C-alpha positions in Angstrom: 33.9 15.2 -16.3 34.7 11.6 -15.3 33.8 12.3 -11.7 30.5 14.1 -12.4 28.7 11.0 -13.7 29.5 8.8 -10.7 28.7 11.6 -8.3 25.3 12.2 -9.9 24.6 8.4 -9.8 25.4 8.4 -6.0 23.2 11.4 -5.4 20.3 9.8 -7.4 20.6 6.5 -5.4 20.8 8.3 -2.1 17.7 10.4 -3.0 15.8 7.3 -4.0 16.6 5.5 -0.8 15.6 8.6 1.2 12.2 8.9 -0.6 11.5 5.2 -0.2 12.3 5.3 3.5 10.0 8.3 4.0 7.1 6.6 2.3 7.6 3.5 4.3 7.7 5.4 7.6 4.6 7.4 6.6 2.7 4.2 5.9 3.7 2.7 9.2 2.4 5.7 11.1 -1.1 5.4 9.8 -3.6 3.7 12.2 -5.1 1.2 9.8 -7.3 -1.8 10.5 -5.5 -5.1 10.4 -5.1 -6.8 7.1 -3.1 -9.5 5.2 0.6 -9.0 5.5 2.2 -7.6 2.4 5.1 -9.2 0.6 8.3 -7.2 0.1 8.1 -6.7 -3.6 4.5 -7.8 -4.6 2.7 -6.2 -1.6 -0.9 -7.7 -1.4 -1.9 -9.4 -4.6 -5.7 -9.4 -5.2 -6.6 -12.3 -7.4 -7.9 -11.5 -10.9 -10.5 -14.3 -10.7 -12.6 -15.2 -7.7 -11.7 -12.0 -5.9 -15.0 -11.9 -3.9 -14.1 -15.3 -2.4 -10.7 -14.0 -1.3 -12.3 -10.9 0.2 -14.7 -13.2 2.1 -11.8 -15.2 3.5 -10.0 -12.1 4.5 -13.2 -10.8 6.2 -13.5 -14.0 8.2 -9.8 -13.8 9.1 -9.2 -10.1 9.8 -12.7 -8.9 10.7 -15.4 -6.9 8.9 -13.0 -4.0 8.2 -9.5 -4.6 6.9 -6.8 -2.8 4.9 -4.9 -3.8 1.8 -1.8 -2.2 0.3 -1.4 -2.1 -3.4 1.8 -0.5 -4.3 1.7 3.0 -2.8 -2.1 2.9 -2.5 -3.9 1.8 0.7 -7.4 0.5 0.6 -9.7 0.0 3.5 -12.2 -2.7 2.7 -15.6 -2.9 4.4 -16.5 -6.6 4.3 -19.9 -6.5 6.0 -22.7 -4.1 5.4 -23.6 -3.6 9.0 -20.0 -2.7 10.0 -20.4 0.5 7.9 -23.1 1.7 10.3 -21.4 0.5 13.4 -18.2 2.3 12.5 -20.0 5.6 12.1 -21.4 5.5 15.6 
């Protein structure tokens, strides 16, 4: 009984590492437009106030279409109206 609990703990830790590694590799394989670099723990933080100004700065810095990572979700932001039509051509 004393060996079962540590063995289960090791299995859970290894499974968690394996799942995190697969998610990280899957996100790396996507061909996304450029975007602000994420932080290790916080990823990309979108400001609660004045968010449109931050999006405008990112549009100037990374181009009219850029990507953001929020946790396990990935957003592709279209910063300019005309780029929506150019991307469809």
